[in-house]
N, C-alpha and C positions, 0 to 999 in steps of 0.2 A: 833398323834405326840408323839415322845419319850421325856420324861422328866427325870430329875435326880432321881426322887423318884420311878420311875416305875421299879419294879423287877419282873422277870418271873421265876417261879419255874418249873423245868423240871424233871418229874419222870423218873425212869429207865435210868439215864443219861449215864451209862457205856455201853449201847448197841449201835449197829450201828446207829439206828434211833436217839437215844439220842444224840450221838456225832454230827450227821448231823444237828439236830434241834438246838443244842447249838451253833455250828459253825455259822449257819445263823443268829441266834439272836444276837450273839456278833458282827458280821459284820454289823448288822443293828443298833447297838448302844444301845441295851438293857442291863440292868444289869441282869445277869443270876445266878440263884442259882441251882446247880446241885444236885439233890437228888440221892444218891447212897447208896447201902448197904455196898459195899467194898471200903473203902476210899483208900486203897493201890493201887487199879487199876485206880484211878481217877486222877493220876498225870498229864496226858495230858490235862485234863479239867482245872485244876488249872493253868497250864502253859499258856493255851489259854486265861485266864482271868475270868473264872467262879469261883464263890464261891462254894466250895464243901461242901455239908452238908450230913453227914452220917445219914441215917434213914432207917427204915425197914417198909414195908407195913403191916407187921404183928404186929408191935409195935405202938399202938395208941399214946403213949406219945411222942415218937421220931418224929412221923408224925406231931403232933400238933406244936412241936418246929420248924420243918422245914418250916412250912407255915407262921410263924410269919413275918409280914411286907412285905409279898409278895402281888403283885397286880394282877397277872395272874398265873393260874396253867395250865401247859401242862401235862395232865394226860395220862400215858401209864401204862398198866398192864402187868407184865411179863407173858410170855407163859411158858409152861412146868410145870405148877403147876396144882394140882387137881381142878376140877370145883368148888367144894365147897369152896376151898381156894381163888379162883378168886373172888367169891362173897363177901367173908369176907374182902379181900383186898380192893375191891371197896367200901364197906361200911365204912371201916376205912378211906379211902381217902376222901369220901364225908363228914364224920364227921369232919375231920381236916379242910376241906375247909370251911364248915359252921362256925366252931368255930373261924376261923381266919378272917371271914368277906369277903373273896374273892368272887367276883361275876362274874368275867370273867374267863371262862374255855374253853380250847381247848382239846378235847379228841381225841387222836390218837388211833383209834380202831385197827389199823394194819391189819385188815381183812375185807372182805365183808362177807355177810351171805347168805347161800343157803336157799331155801324155806323149805328144810327138815333139818334144823339145829338141830332138836332134835336127829337126828341120830349121831350127833357129839357132845358129852357132853361138850367138851371144847368150841366149837363155841356157843353152847346154853348158856353156862355160861357167855361168853363174850358179847353175845347179851343182856342177862339180865342185866349185869353190865352196858352196854351202856344205857339201858333204865333207870337204876338207876341214872346215871350221868345226863341224859337229864332231868329227873324229878326234879333235885336239883335246877335248875335255868334256866330262859329263856335266859341267856347270855352264852350259850354253843354252840360251833360249833364242828362238828365231821368230822374227816378226816379218810376215809377208803381207803385201798389199797388192790389189789388182791395179786400178788406175788411181792416180793422185789428182785431187781436185785442183791443185796448183797448176796442172797442165792447162786448165781452162783460162789461166792468166796469160797464156801465150797469145801473141797478137792475132793470129788467124782465128782465135776464139774470142778474146776479149774485145778487140776492135770491132769485129762483126756484130757482137751483141750490142755494143755501144752505138754504132752508126746505123746498122740495118735492122736491129732487133732480131737477129738470126744467130743461133748457137750453131756454129759450124765445127764438125769433128769428123775425122776420116773413118767413121764406122756407120754401117747401115742403120737406119732409124729403128728397125725391128730387132736389133741385137741388144739384149740387156747387158749392161755393164754395172759393176759395183765400184763406187768411188770412195776413196779414203781421204780424209783431211790430214795434211802433214802435222797439224797440231795434235791430232789423235795419236799419230805414231809417236810423237814426243811424250804424250801421257802414258802410253803403253810401255815405252822404254823405262820411264821413271818408276812405274808401278812394279815392273819386273825387278828392278834393282832394289827398291824399297822393301818389297816383300820377299826378296831372295827366291824368286819364282823361276828357278833355272831348270833346264831339262825339258822344256816344252816348246811347242810351236803355236803362235797366235796369228790369227788372220785379221788384219786391220781392214776396215771398210765400214760402209753404212749397214743398216739393218736389212736392206734388200737391194737387189739390182734394179736399175731403171732403164727402160728403153729411151730412145732419143726424145720423143715428145714428152715423156714423163719428166726427164731431166729439164727440158725447156719449160715445163710447167713450174718446176721448182724455182727456176730463174724468174719466171713471171711473178710468182708470189713474192719473191724477195725484192724485186726491183719495181713492183707495182706498175708493170706495163707488160704488154703481150710480147713474149719471146717465142719464136718457133724454131724447130730443129731442122737442120739441113746437113745431109751427109756430104762431106767435102771429098771431091775426087782425089784419089790417092796420088795421081800424077802431080796435081797442084800442091798437095801437102808435101810431097817429097821435094819439089822444086823450092818451096818455101824453107824447108829445113836446110837444103843446100845453101840457100842465100844467107840464112841466119847463122849457120855453124861453119860448114865447109863443104866443098863439092864431094859428093859421095855419101855424106852423112844421111841424106834423105832416104836412099835405098836401104841403108842399115837400120834406121829407125822405122821406116815404113814397112819393113819386113813383118813386124808383129801384126800390123793392120791387114796386110795381105794374107797372113796366116789365118786371122779371124775370118776373113772373107772366104777363104778356101776350105776351111774345116768347121762347118757348123756343128759337127759332132764332138768337137774338142774345144769348147769355149768355157768350160767350168772354171778355168783358171782366171777368167776376167769377170766372172759373175759371182764368185764366192763371197757371201756377206760376212760381217764380223762374227768371229768365232773364237772363243777362249776355252781352255781346258777347265774341268771342274776344279774348284778351289781358288780360281783367280778372283781378285777383288771385283766388286761391282763396278761396272764401267758402261757408260752409255755413249756410243759413237755419235759424232756430230752429223746431223742430217744435212742434205744438200741445200735446202732452203736456208737453214741457219748459217751455213758456211758462206753462201753467196751474199746474204745480208751483211755479214761481217766484212766482206770484200767488195761491197757495192760500188765504191768509188772507182775501182778498176774497170767497171763495166758501164761507166757513165759517159755522156757526151762531154762533160766538163773535163774528164781525164784525157779524152782524145784531143780536146782543144788545147790543153796545157802541153801535150806532147807535140802538137803541131807548132805551137809558139816557140818551143825550144829546140826543135829538130827540123832542119831544112829538108831532110829526106821525106818527112811526112807531108810536106806541102808540095813536093815536086810532083810533076805529072807522071803517071805510070810509064814505065819503059815499054815501048812497043814490043810485043811478042812475049812479054813476061806475064805469067798468070797472077791473079790477085795474091796468092800466098807468097810468091816471090817478092812482090811489093811489100807485103807485111814483114817479110824477112829483113829487108833493108831497114825498115822502121825499127825492128827489134834490135839491130846492131846499134842504132842511134840511142835507143832507150837504155841499153846496157851501159853505154858510155855515160849517159846522163845520170843514171842512178849510182854510178861508181861502184861502191862496195857491194851494193845489193845485187844479188844474182837472181834472175827470173826463172831459171830452170835448174834441174839437177843433172843436166847432161854431163857435167864434169863435177861440180860441187866441191872443187878443191881450191 
């Protein structure tokens, strides 16, 4: 039951998942404190009714202050940081939670883990961090998700759908993937807190995993036009990430897709559908067609036209020698500047 004194602290609130979690918590009547590193980008959160609290996961003092008077902590750790730093940030978070006396914790791990997670240093670090959080209190529930549908809003996916009618993603067409809507993650977090459903692991995701063409068919139904699937070459994908984020980020993020390609016997972590323990409230995950319909504007020609009108880089000729994904990466940087406070990925989320 929600009371006036109950306050939920949400980590990495500026990311896609952070926004979705906070939106659902506010709708459910909770008092929400949004932990952000960049307060300037958090204006939409404040406008929605959240208390914005600047803090840094690398700064123990600011974290302790952010946790004061909070009753529940929704812990998320940013991706795109070095494995050692992930463990340091998890340690800082747990120290702040213990010092504040918070006993109820929801950990949004954001990923599932393969059996060979040691081959992926970032996954191994996040798995170790998860164990660290679980060991801190029996009142912890974990939410894991395979792939987030919001990834498909990235330019190498959304612009390709809009302009070419092609859903491009760096996974072979015959590999089934399970997709989770960020909005579903928000609903699951809210249900865990409302029902005091701690001590469990929930798997966010759709009801079934889809192969590439099946996902393209969901897009076709939602957009009322034919969309086909195309596996994006990993080298092009990594070049686009480098252009969008920073040099070297592509190899780091692309490692998961190379792992999927290399280990066909270890793909359950990207194909696990929605699963909740017995006793969890009734919940129906968002289907892919439904989600694309709700975000149809992002995949429209009109959306690309608006982006071109307001972004010189989108109208510029391709740079010789750069793959299409790198061109999209330049466009992404411009889109991030244009949308200001809105972040298009969870690569940092702070």
